[in-house]
C-alpha positions, 0 to 999 in steps of 0.5 A: 366703144371707149370704154371697152377699147379701155377696159381691153388696153387696161388688160393686156396692159397687166399682162404686160406687167405679169410677162415683164415680172416672170421674165425679170425673175428667169433673168435673175435666177439667170444672172445668180447661176453665171456670177456664181458658176453653178454654185446656186443649183448647188445649193437647191438640191441640197435644200431639197434634198433636206431630210423632212425636220431640217426642212421643216426647221428652214421653212420656219425661218421663211416664214419668220423673216418672209411671212407666212403667204412666201412660205405657203407658195414655197411649200406649194411650189417646191414640186415644181422645183425639184422637177425643174417646170418651173424654174426659181426667182432669183429672189427667191433663190437669195433668201434661201443662200441667206438661210440655208449655209448657217445650217449646213455641216463644213464638209458641204461648205467645201464642197461647194467652195470647191465648186466656186474655186474651180470657176474663180479661182488662180490660173497657172501654165508653166513648165518644169525643167527637171534633172535626171539627178534629183529625187522624186522630193526634191521634184514635189516640194518645187511642185509645192512652192509652185502652187503656193504663189499661185494660189496662197497669194491669190484674192477672190475676186471682190465681186464674188466676195459677198457670195463667198460670205455667205458661206461662212454666214459672218462667221470669220473663222469658217471664212478663215478656215474656208480660205486654208482649205481651198489651197490645201485642196488644190495644193493636194491635187497638184502635188498627189498629180505630179507625184503619181507622175514622176516615178514613172517617168525618171524610172524610164529615163533613168532605165536601159529602155531609156538610155537614146531618150534625152528629153521627156516630157508629161503635160499634168491638167488639174483644175484650172493649173497646167504643168509641163513636168519635162525631164532633160537629160542636158540639165541638173536641179529643178527650176519653175520656167515659161511653158516652150514647146518640148522637141520629142527626141530621135531616141522617142520618135523611134520607140513611136515609130517601133509601136505603130509597126506593131500596131500595124503588124497586128492588123495585118495578121489578123486580116490574114487568119481571118480568112 
């Protein structure tokens, strides 16, 4: 009786160890996903979509680094990973991260680091007060300077520096190129957003229709940056200021009133002629 109890006890112990091992792998994968802001999922998709000849080269390197058994397991489990029927463990994911970046095209690295940057990059919230006496290019220059201060001087947190270096694969030139790309990328997004909005806003403020509008504002939300473009007839030049609430002018309020009256009239006419 005692012997049978000991056997069952040992059997349960092995089951518990197996469950703990599985939970540890799943938890490691979850931590990795959280830490990298989902970039590990992008790398896995890149891995799963590799052409057969490139996949074979990666698996050859995987076998050389970790042994034939590990390669056999990866090969056998590939389809289950790809379809989501089995969760890829954090340890395997880290191994793939180590092997894949040196074989990635630079364009793919750009895409991956852009996704990472959305989670760890700098954040800003400012108001750009604009007078009607300035040109679009003057305003764009001010936006560019603001983003330079927010982005170029920003340092990636130490906690993610090691992960970032995976993409550079130990090459300092590649790492600098990736950093420069991020700076250009974010600056281009914000500047282009402002460039698209400003001509329309300035044209309205300078037109007859906008003669009764004293202040006009539009908030740009791009990535981690929020920039309020505030055109004020009482201001001169361009200045970056702290965010403030914008009171709509009487003229602007009347414009919105007319729009509401037109919509209401259209609804009434629709039901009248429908009868």
